[in-house]
FIGU-630414 format. One record per residue (C-alpha): residue number from 1; residue in three letters; x, y, z. Coordinates in steps of 0.02 Angstrom, whole numbers. Layout:
FIGU-630414
<rec k="NUM" r="ALA" px="X" py="Y" pz="Z"/>
...
END
This chain:
FIGU-630414
<rec k="1" r="MET" px="5437" py="4322" pz="7049"/>
<rec k="2" r="ASP" px="5588" py="4379" pz="7150"/>
<rec k="3" r="ILE" px="5606" py="4550" pz="7230"/>
<rec k="4" r="ASN" px="5720" py="4614" pz="7090"/>
<rec k="5" r="GLN" px="5588" py="4575" pz="6958"/>
<rec k="6" r="MET" px="5452" py="4656" pz="7064"/>
<rec k="7" r="VAL" px="5553" py="4816" pz="7080"/>
<rec k="8" r="ARG" px="5596" py="4813" pz="6894"/>
<rec k="9" r="GLN" px="5411" py="4812" pz="6851"/>
<rec k="10" r="TYR" px="5396" py="4982" pz="6938"/>
<rec k="11" r="SER" px="5551" py="5061" pz="6859"/>
<rec k="12" r="SER" px="5446" py="5201" pz="6783"/>
<rec k="13" r="GLN" px="5355" py="5240" pz="6945"/>
<rec k="14" r="PRO" px="5398" py="5299" pz="7121"/>
<rec k="15" r="ILE" px="5391" py="5156" pz="7246"/>
<rec k="16" r="PRO" px="5311" py="5206" pz="7413"/>
<rec k="17" r="HIS" px="5364" py="5117" pz="7572"/>
<rec k="18" r="GLN" px="5194" py="5030" pz="7586"/>
<rec k="19" r="LEU" px="5212" py="4953" pz="7412"/>
<rec k="20" r="LEU" px="5389" py="4898" pz="7449"/>
<rec k="21" r="MET" px="5329" py="4816" pz="7610"/>
<rec k="22" r="SER" px="5198" py="4720" pz="7511"/>
<rec k="23" r="PHE" px="5341" py="4649" pz="7405"/>
<rec k="24" r="LEU" px="5425" py="4592" pz="7566"/>
<rec k="25" r="LYS" px="5274" py="4521" pz="7657"/>
<rec k="26" r="ASP" px="5358" py="4350" pz="7673"/>
<rec k="27" r="TYR" px="5512" py="4422" pz="7759"/>
<rec k="28" r="LYS" px="5520" py="4418" pz="7949"/>
<rec k="29" r="ARG" px="5627" py="4575" pz="7954"/>
<rec k="30" r="PRO" px="5576" py="4677" pz="7801"/>
<rec k="31" r="ASN" px="5666" py="4835" pz="7856"/>
<rec k="32" r="ASP" px="5830" py="4741" pz="7861"/>
<rec k="33" r="LYS" px="5794" py="4681" pz="7684"/>
<rec k="34" r="ILE" px="5759" py="4859" pz="7627"/>
<rec k="35" r="ARG" px="5929" py="4913" pz="7691"/>
<rec k="36" r="ALA" px="6008" py="4768" pz="7598"/>
<rec k="37" r="LEU" px="5915" py="4812" pz="7437"/>
<rec k="38" r="LYS" px="5980" py="4991" pz="7449"/>
<rec k="39" r="SER" px="6160" py="4936" pz="7475"/>
<rec k="40" r="GLU" px="6145" py="4814" pz="7329"/>
<rec k="41" r="GLY" px="6078" py="4948" pz="7211"/>
<rec k="42" r="VAL" px="5909" py="4864" pz="7188"/>
<rec k="43" r="ILE" px="5819" py="5018" pz="7254"/>
<rec k="44" r="GLU" px="5871" py="5198" pz="7281"/>
<rec k="45" r="SER" px="5801" py="5307" pz="7419"/>
<rec k="46" r="ILE" px="5730" py="5474" pz="7362"/>
<rec k="47" r="LYS" px="5672" py="5525" pz="7534"/>
<rec k="48" r="LYS" px="5613" py="5431" pz="7688"/>
<rec k="49" r="GLY" px="5474" py="5315" pz="7631"/>
<rec k="50" r="LEU" px="5496" py="5341" pz="7444"/>
<rec k="51" r="TYR" px="5607" py="5242" pz="7326"/>
<rec k="52" r="VAL" px="5643" py="5213" pz="7142"/>
<rec k="53" r="ALA" px="5717" py="5062" pz="7055"/>
<rec k="54" r="GLY" px="5906" py="5058" pz="7072"/>
<rec k="55" r="SER" px="6038" py="5041" pz="6937"/>
<rec k="56" r="LYS" px="6057" py="4854" pz="6969"/>
<rec k="57" r="VAL" px="5883" py="4816" pz="6903"/>
<rec k="58" r="SER" px="5843" py="4962" pz="6786"/>
<rec k="59" r="SER" px="5928" py="5103" pz="6692"/>
<rec k="60" r="SER" px="5767" py="5205" pz="6684"/>
<rec k="61" r="LYS" px="5694" py="5318" pz="6818"/>
<rec k="62" r="PRO" px="5527" py="5406" pz="6841"/>
<rec k="63" r="GLU" px="5517" py="5580" pz="6766"/>
<rec k="64" r="ASN" px="5559" py="5720" pz="6888"/>
<rec k="65" r="GLY" px="5386" py="5795" pz="6865"/>
<rec k="66" r="LEU" px="5306" py="5633" pz="6922"/>
<rec k="67" r="LEU" px="5427" py="5617" pz="7069"/>
<rec k="68" r="ALA" px="5389" py="5796" pz="7120"/>
<rec k="69" r="ASN" px="5205" py="5755" pz="7142"/>
<rec k="70" r="HIS" px="5252" py="5611" pz="7258"/>
<rec k="71" r="ILE" px="5395" py="5685" pz="7360"/>
<rec k="72" r="TYR" px="5286" py="5817" pz="7444"/>
<rec k="73" r="GLY" px="5101" py="5840" pz="7425"/>
<rec k="74" r="PRO" px="4977" py="5901" pz="7386"/>
<rec k="75" r="SER" px="5079" py="5986" pz="7252"/>
<rec k="76" r="TYR" px="5091" py="6022" pz="7066"/>
<rec k="77" r="VAL" px="5237" py="6068" pz="6954"/>
<rec k="78" r="SER" px="5242" py="6252" pz="6911"/>
<rec k="79" r="MET" px="5347" py="6409" pz="6889"/>
<rec k="80" r="ASP" px="5513" py="6386" pz="6798"/>
<rec k="81" r="THR" px="5498" py="6198" pz="6775"/>
<rec k="82" r="ALA" px="5325" py="6210" pz="6696"/>
<rec k="83" r="LEU" px="5370" py="6365" pz="6594"/>
<rec k="84" r="ALA" px="5523" py="6274" pz="6525"/>
<rec k="85" r="TYR" px="5421" py="6117" pz="6491"/>
<rec k="86" r="TYR" px="5300" py="6219" pz="6384"/>
<rec k="87" r="GLY" px="5445" py="6304" pz="6296"/>
<rec k="88" r="LEU" px="5397" py="6475" pz="6363"/>
<rec k="89" r="ILE" px="5567" py="6521" pz="6435"/>
<rec k="90" r="PRO" px="5735" py="6485" pz="6354"/>
<rec k="91" r="GLU" px="5836" py="6451" pz="6512"/>
<rec k="92" r="ARG" px="5881" py="6275" pz="6563"/>
<rec k="93" r="VAL" px="5804" py="6230" pz="6730"/>
<rec k="94" r="TYR" px="5914" py="6146" pz="6860"/>
<rec k="95" r="GLU" px="5784" py="6108" pz="6994"/>
<rec k="96" r="THR" px="5604" py="6050" pz="6992"/>
<rec k="97" r="THR" px="5488" py="6187" pz="7056"/>
<rec k="98" r="SER" px="5315" py="6151" pz="7126"/>
<rec k="99" r="MET" px="5176" py="6235" pz="7224"/>
<rec k="100" r="THR" px="5095" py="6165" pz="7380"/>
<rec k="101" r="THR" px="4962" py="6208" pz="7509"/>
<rec k="102" r="LYS" px="5086" py="6153" pz="7643"/>
<rec k="103" r="SER" px="5237" py="6248" pz="7706"/>
<rec k="104" r="SER" px="5373" py="6290" pz="7579"/>
<rec k="105" r="LYS" px="5509" py="6159" pz="7576"/>
<rec k="106" r="GLU" px="5663" py="6098" pz="7481"/>
<rec k="107" r="PHE" px="5720" py="5919" pz="7455"/>
<rec k="108" r="LYS" px="5896" py="5877" pz="7396"/>
<rec k="109" r="THR" px="5888" py="5702" pz="7324"/>
<rec k="110" r="PRO" px="6002" py="5589" pz="7220"/>
<rec k="111" r="ILE" px="5890" py="5632" pz="7071"/>
<rec k="112" r="GLY" px="5899" py="5820" pz="7093"/>
<rec k="113" r="ILE" px="5833" py="5966" pz="7194"/>
<rec k="114" r="PHE" px="5645" py="5983" pz="7218"/>
<rec k="115" r="THR" px="5576" py="6146" pz="7288"/>
<rec k="116" r="TYR" px="5398" py="6180" pz="7347"/>
<rec k="117" r="THR" px="5322" py="6352" pz="7374"/>
<rec k="118" r="HIS" px="5167" py="6382" pz="7478"/>
<rec k="119" r="LEU" px="5009" py="6450" pz="7397"/>
<rec k="120" r="PRO" px="4842" py="6484" pz="7482"/>
<rec k="121" r="LEU" px="4677" py="6405" pz="7435"/>
<rec k="122" r="PRO" px="4573" py="6430" pz="7331"/>
<rec k="123" r="TYR" px="4704" py="6510" pz="7215"/>
<rec k="124" r="TYR" px="4814" py="6356" pz="7229"/>
<rec k="125" r="ALA" px="4683" py="6245" pz="7144"/>
<rec k="126" r="PHE" px="4658" py="6350" pz="6987"/>
<rec k="127" r="GLY" px="4731" py="6308" pz="6816"/>
<rec k="128" r="LEU" px="4794" py="6131" pz="6845"/>
<rec k="129" r="LYS" px="4809" py="5995" pz="6713"/>
<rec k="130" r="ARG" px="4864" py="5814" pz="6701"/>
<rec k="131" r="ILE" px="5014" py="5797" pz="6585"/>
<rec k="132" r="GLU" px="5078" py="5638" pz="6503"/>
<rec k="133" r="LEU" px="5266" py="5654" pz="6524"/>
<rec k="134" r="SER" px="5307" py="5488" pz="6441"/>
<rec k="135" r="SER" px="5229" py="5317" pz="6422"/>
<rec k="136" r="ASP" px="5133" py="5273" pz="6583"/>
<rec k="137" r="GLN" px="5200" py="5427" pz="6672"/>
<rec k="138" r="TYR" px="5079" py="5566" pz="6715"/>
<rec k="139" r="ALA" px="5098" py="5718" pz="6828"/>
<rec k="140" r="ILE" px="4995" py="5867" pz="6885"/>
<rec k="141" r="PHE" px="5063" py="6027" pz="6809"/>
<rec k="142" r="ALA" px="5009" py="6207" pz="6808"/>
<rec k="143" r="SER" px="4937" py="6266" pz="6643"/>
<rec k="144" r="PRO" px="5051" py="6389" pz="6551"/>
<rec k="145" r="GLU" px="4946" py="6533" pz="6618"/>
<rec k="146" r="LYS" px="4950" py="6471" pz="6797"/>
<rec k="147" r="ALA" px="5137" py="6435" pz="6790"/>
<rec k="148" r="LEU" px="5168" py="6616" pz="6738"/>
<rec k="149" r="CYS" px="5052" py="6685" pz="6872"/>
<rec k="150" r="ASP" px="5133" py="6574" pz="7004"/>
<rec k="151" r="LYS" px="5304" py="6638" pz="6952"/>
<rec k="152" r="ILE" px="5248" py="6818" pz="6977"/>
<rec k="153" r="VAL" px="5153" py="6796" pz="7140"/>
<rec k="154" r="SER" px="5287" py="6687" pz="7219"/>
<rec k="155" r="THR" px="5446" py="6781" pz="7170"/>
<rec k="156" r="SER" px="5502" py="6899" pz="7306"/>
<rec k="157" r="GLY" px="5523" py="7079" pz="7250"/>
<rec k="158" r="ILE" px="5416" py="7066" pz="7093"/>
<rec k="159" r="LEU" px="5284" py="7203" pz="7097"/>
<rec k="160" r="LEU" px="5220" py="7255" pz="6926"/>
<rec k="161" r="ARG" px="5139" py="7425" pz="6946"/>
<rec k="162" r="SER" px="5122" py="7468" pz="6761"/>
<rec k="163" r="VAL" px="5103" py="7387" pz="6590"/>
<rec k="164" r="ALA" px="5281" py="7443" pz="6551"/>
<rec k="165" r="GLN" px="5348" py="7352" pz="6703"/>
<rec k="166" r="ALA" px="5250" py="7195" pz="6656"/>
<rec k="167" r="SER" px="5320" py="7204" pz="6479"/>
<rec k="168" r="ALA" px="5498" py="7224" pz="6541"/>
<rec k="169" r="TYR" px="5481" py="7078" pz="6662"/>
<rec k="170" r="LEU" px="5403" py="6957" pz="6537"/>
<rec k="171" r="LEU" px="5501" py="7002" pz="6381"/>
<rec k="172" r="GLU" px="5670" py="7054" pz="6453"/>
<rec k="173" r="ASN" px="5686" py="6965" pz="6620"/>
<rec k="174" r="LEU" px="5598" py="6801" pz="6579"/>
<rec k="175" r="ARG" px="5636" py="6820" pz="6392"/>
<rec k="176" r="MET" px="5465" py="6754" pz="6343"/>
<rec k="177" r="ASP" px="5413" py="6758" pz="6161"/>
<rec k="178" r="GLU" px="5274" py="6880" pz="6114"/>
<rec k="179" r="SER" px="5183" py="6750" pz="6008"/>
<rec k="180" r="SER" px="5178" py="6630" pz="6157"/>
<rec k="181" r="LEU" px="5106" py="6766" pz="6267"/>
<rec k="182" r="LYS" px="4972" py="6805" pz="6136"/>
<rec k="183" r="ASP" px="4916" py="6623" pz="6145"/>
<rec k="184" r="MET" px="4881" py="6635" pz="6330"/>
<rec k="185" r="ASN" px="4702" py="6629" pz="6391"/>
<rec k="186" r="ILE" px="4692" py="6795" pz="6483"/>
<rec k="187" r="GLU" px="4506" py="6773" pz="6515"/>
<rec k="188" r="MET" px="4548" py="6621" pz="6620"/>
<rec k="189" r="ILE" px="4676" py="6723" pz="6717"/>
<rec k="190" r="ASN" px="4541" py="6854" pz="6749"/>
<rec k="191" r="THR" px="4434" py="6723" pz="6837"/>
<rec k="192" r="TRP" px="4575" py="6692" pz="6963"/>
<rec k="193" r="LEU" px="4609" py="6874" pz="7007"/>
<rec k="194" r="VAL" px="4485" py="6893" pz="7149"/>
<rec k="195" r="ASP" px="4576" py="6758" pz="7249"/>
<rec k="196" r="ALA" px="4753" py="6788" pz="7185"/>
<rec k="197" r="PRO" px="4901" py="6856" pz="7283"/>
<rec k="198" r="LYS" px="4980" py="7009" pz="7199"/>
<rec k="199" r="LYS" px="4817" py="7042" pz="7108"/>
<rec k="200" r="GLU" px="4876" py="7211" pz="7044"/>
<rec k="201" r="SER" px="5031" py="7135" pz="6965"/>
<rec k="202" r="LEU" px="4928" py="7004" pz="6875"/>
<rec k="203" r="ILE" px="4808" py="7138" pz="6812"/>
<rec k="204" r="MET" px="4957" py="7225" pz="6732"/>
<rec k="205" r="VAL" px="5010" py="7062" pz="6651"/>
<rec k="206" r="VAL" px="4836" py="7039" pz="6577"/>
<rec k="207" r="LYS" px="4836" py="7217" pz="6511"/>
<rec k="208" r="MET" px="5009" py="7196" pz="6437"/>
<rec k="209" r="ILE" px="4960" py="7035" pz="6346"/>
<rec k="210" r="LYS" px="4802" py="7119" pz="6281"/>
<rec k="211" r="ASN" px="4909" py="7256" pz="6206"/>
<rec k="212" r="LEU" px="5018" py="7136" pz="6106"/>
END
């Protein structure tokens, strides 16, 4: 099997540098070959050490949610990207937003912009789920409840001091649907509060949803 076929087999997955090097184990100067593969369009560099199949061998690419998990980690997809994925906000999302225990960071790639916002442990680890994005493509996402909480705790200037403020933010600013909010598991959110940033704001959100 030649290198083009090997890369094509991974067209739905990110290709780490180590895996690519295993494809090139018979080459005396594998890094030179990698540069040639990039110039030929066999592979495309997402960031240093991470590639996807190029247009010469495949028209498909890994889903952005899957790439986000690999570009910078540990991380999970959350905030606007997750809220849009669940159909909870009407706006189209133009970058992939994730949370991380590392420093906040942004990556501008040929596939799109990927942003990562720092969260502390143990709050970071609450409310995560494995999502099947498409056939053979899985990614770690925030649950709908966690994505909403992450949006509130990580957005500068958002301090919800009353139920009325929480209602205005969720229904007018984010334009969330009341029926979707009613479906949220507020008891689960309550279990996160002791470790959550902006605890008071999240308490107001829980009270607002209870009142719906």
